[in-house]
N, C-alpha and C positions, 0 to 999 in steps of 0.2 A: 514840504513842510507837513502836509497831511500824513505822509508815510512815517515821519518822525513821531507825530502825535499818536499814531496807532500803537506805537511801542510803549506808550506810557499809560498804565491802567487808570491813573487819575483822570486822564482825558475822557475816559468812558463815563465817569461820574459827571463831569462837567457837561458832556454831550446829553446825557439823560436829563439833567437839570434844565438845560436850555430847551430841549424838546418838550419836556413837561410844562415848562413855563409858557411856551408859545401856545400849547393846548389850553392851559389854564387862563391865559389872557383872553383868547377867543371865546372860551366858555363863559367867562365873566361878562364880557361886553355883549354877548349874545343873549343875555337874560332880558326879556321884554320888560319895559317900564322900570328898569333898575338904574341906580346911580351910575353903575359901571357903563351901561349903554349910553347914558347921557354925557359921560365924560371919559371917552376911551383914551384920550391922550394923557390924562392924568394917571389912569390906571396903567398905561404903558410905562410911564416914568416910574411909578411905584414898582412894577414888575422888574424892569431893568435894574433898578437900584437894589432890589432884593437879590437878584441873581449875581450882580457884580459884587455885592458884599460877601456872598458865599465864596465866589471864586478868589477874590483878593484875600480875604481873611484866612480861608483854609490853606491856600498856598503859602501865605506869609507865616502863619503859625507853624505849619508843617516844616518849613525851611528853618525857622528859628529853633524849634525843638530838635530837629535833626543836627543842626550845628552845635547846639549845647551838648547833646549826648553823643555826637559823632557816630551816629547810627541811623540807618534807614530801615523802617519797619512799618508794617501795616497798622500796628497798634498806634503808632505816632500819627498816622493819617486819620485814623478813627478818632483819636483824641482831638485833632485839629477840627474835625467836623463837629464834635461835641462842644468844643469851645465856641465855634461859630453859632451853633444852634442855641446855646445858652445865651450868648450875646444878642442874637437876633430876637429871641423871645422877650428878653428883659430890657434891652436898650435900643438896639438898632431898628427893630420893627416899629416900635412906637415913634422913633425919630423919623424914620422914612414915612410913616403914616402922616405925621404932622407936616412934613415938607411936601409930599407929593400926593396926598389924598386928604384934602381938607374937608371933604363932604361928609364923611362918617368917621367914627372911631372904630378901627378894626380891632378885633379881640385877640390879644396876645396873653396867653396863660401858660405857665410852665408846669408840666405834669411829668413826674419821673417815669411813669409807665411808657407813654409814647416816646419819650426822650430815649430811653434805653432800647425800645423796640426798633427805632430808626437806626441807632448805632449798631446794634447786633445784626439787623437786616443788612446794613451796608457792609459790615465786616464779612458776613457769609457770602454776599454777592461778589465782593472783591476776591475772596478765596476762590470762588468758581471761575471768575475771570482770569486769575493767575494760573489756575490749573489749565484752562483752555489755551492760554498764551504760553504754556509750558515754562512757567517761571516758578521760583520758590513760592510756596504757599503764602508766606508772610512778606513777600516782596512789595516794596513801595518805592515809586520814583516819581 
């Protein structure tokens, strides 16, 4: 199964997100005298929910768009990430906050600059990954 996942560039995104989320979780609960340190299980639920929302929504939206247009392309993948990011900042993040982090209101604010920087950065990273994997530059699977 691992050998099959290595062939899918999207798996690299998911791996990076999971690794960063583990780091982020421990960084938050390691803050002395913080709400995160006092409630590590709640923060774990919040973190897992955020990562799962990314994985599920990106894969679902990507597959739906690919079926509609009958085409696989990196631009569709980036669009799916953009849709998740917009949904997370405006709807999902605040809902996950209310469900799994009742101690504070986390700050969710949509800014076009960081939004496009994330998408462009991901697009460029995926192009590099595709080149390393010797796939078409705009390959997406």
